[in-house]
C-alpha positions in Angstrom: -1.9 5.5 11.1 -1.3 3.4 8.0 0.9 6.2 6.7 3.7 4.9 9.1 3.5 1.5 7.4 3.5 3.1 4.0 6.5 5.2 5.0 8.4 2.1 6.1 7.4 0.4 2.8 8.9 3.4 0.9 12.1 3.1 2.9 12.3 -0.6 2.2 12.1 0.1 -1.5 14.9 2.7 -1.2 17.1 0.2 0.7 16.5 -2.5 -2.0 17.3 0.0 -4.8 20.4 1.1 -2.9 21.7 -2.5 -2.6 20.8 -3.3 -6.3 22.3 -0.1 -7.7 25.1 0.7 -5.3 24.2 4.1 -4.1 25.0 5.1 -0.5 22.8 8.1 0.1 19.4 9.4 -1.0 19.0 13.1 -1.4 15.4 13.3 -2.4 12.4 11.0 -2.8 9.5 12.0 -5.0 6.2 10.3 -4.5 3.0 10.3 -6.7 -0.1 10.2 -4.5 -3.5 10.1 -6.0 -6.2 12.4 -4.8 -8.4 9.4 -3.9 -5.6 7.0 -2.8 -6.5 7.4 0.9 -3.0 8.5 1.7 -2.5 11.7 3.7 0.6 13.4 2.5 1.0 15.5 5.7 1.2 12.3 7.7 3.9 10.9 5.4 5.9 14.0 5.8 5.5 13.8 9.6 6.6 10.2 9.9 9.4 10.3 7.3 12.2 12.0 9.4 11.5 9.5 12.2 11.3 6.4 10.1 14.3 7.2 7.9 16.8 7.5 10.8 19.6 5.1 10.2 18.6 4.4 6.5 20.0 5.6 3.2 17.2 8.2 3.2 18.1 9.8 6.5 18.1 13.6 5.9 16.5 13.2 2.4 13.9 15.6 1.1 10.5 14.0 0.6 8.5 15.5 -2.2 4.8 14.5 -2.6 3.1 15.3 -5.9 -0.7 14.9 -5.9 -2.3 13.2 -8.9 -5.8 14.7 -9.4 -8.7 12.4 -10.0 -9.9 12.0 -13.6 -12.8 10.0 -14.9 -13.9 8.5 -18.3 -17.5 8.4 -19.3 -18.3 5.0 -20.9 -21.2 6.5 -22.9 -19.8 9.7 -24.4 -16.1 9.4 -23.9 -15.6 12.5 -21.8 -12.3 12.4 -19.8 -11.6 14.8 -17.0 -12.5 15.8 -13.4 -16.0 15.5 -12.0 -17.5 18.2 -9.8 -17.2 17.3 -6.1 -19.9 15.1 -4.7 -21.0 14.1 -8.3 -21.2 10.7 -9.8 -22.4 11.7 -13.2 -20.6 12.8 -16.4 -20.6 16.6 -16.6 -20.9 16.3 -20.4 -23.9 13.9 -20.8 -25.1 13.2 -17.3 -24.4 9.4 -17.6 -23.5 7.6 -14.4 -21.5 5.0 -16.4 -18.1 6.5 -15.4 -14.7 5.0 -14.5 -11.9 6.5 -12.6 -8.8 6.6 -14.8 -6.4 8.4 -12.4 -6.4 9.5 -8.8 -5.7 6.3 -6.9 -1.9 6.2 -7.5 0.7 5.7 -4.8 4.2 5.1 -5.9 7.9 6.2 -5.8 8.3 8.3 -8.9 12.0 9.3 -8.5 15.0 9.0 -6.3 17.9 11.5 -6.3 21.0 9.7 -5.0 24.7 9.9 -4.4 
């Protein structure tokens, strides 16, 4: 259910940007959502029409772009995805890996009038 709070946060950002930049309507919102962000895009899409009523974003399209997870091996420098359910570098087998993408959650773009 935290997606409802996230949707409301997105709409608060939209309203702030509208006041700051003087637009009166949002046509489209593009979000970047990391594969391991814990955010469920389908829930955002479900809550968005309800939460956006009476806001600048009412009737806007909501686009969600998924950012795939990528990792860096601290031993060999490999960068890329890991096989599911693996915590080791596919190149050298090291477990000294760091996630470099896949946790993102942000508003990438607004199309406005």
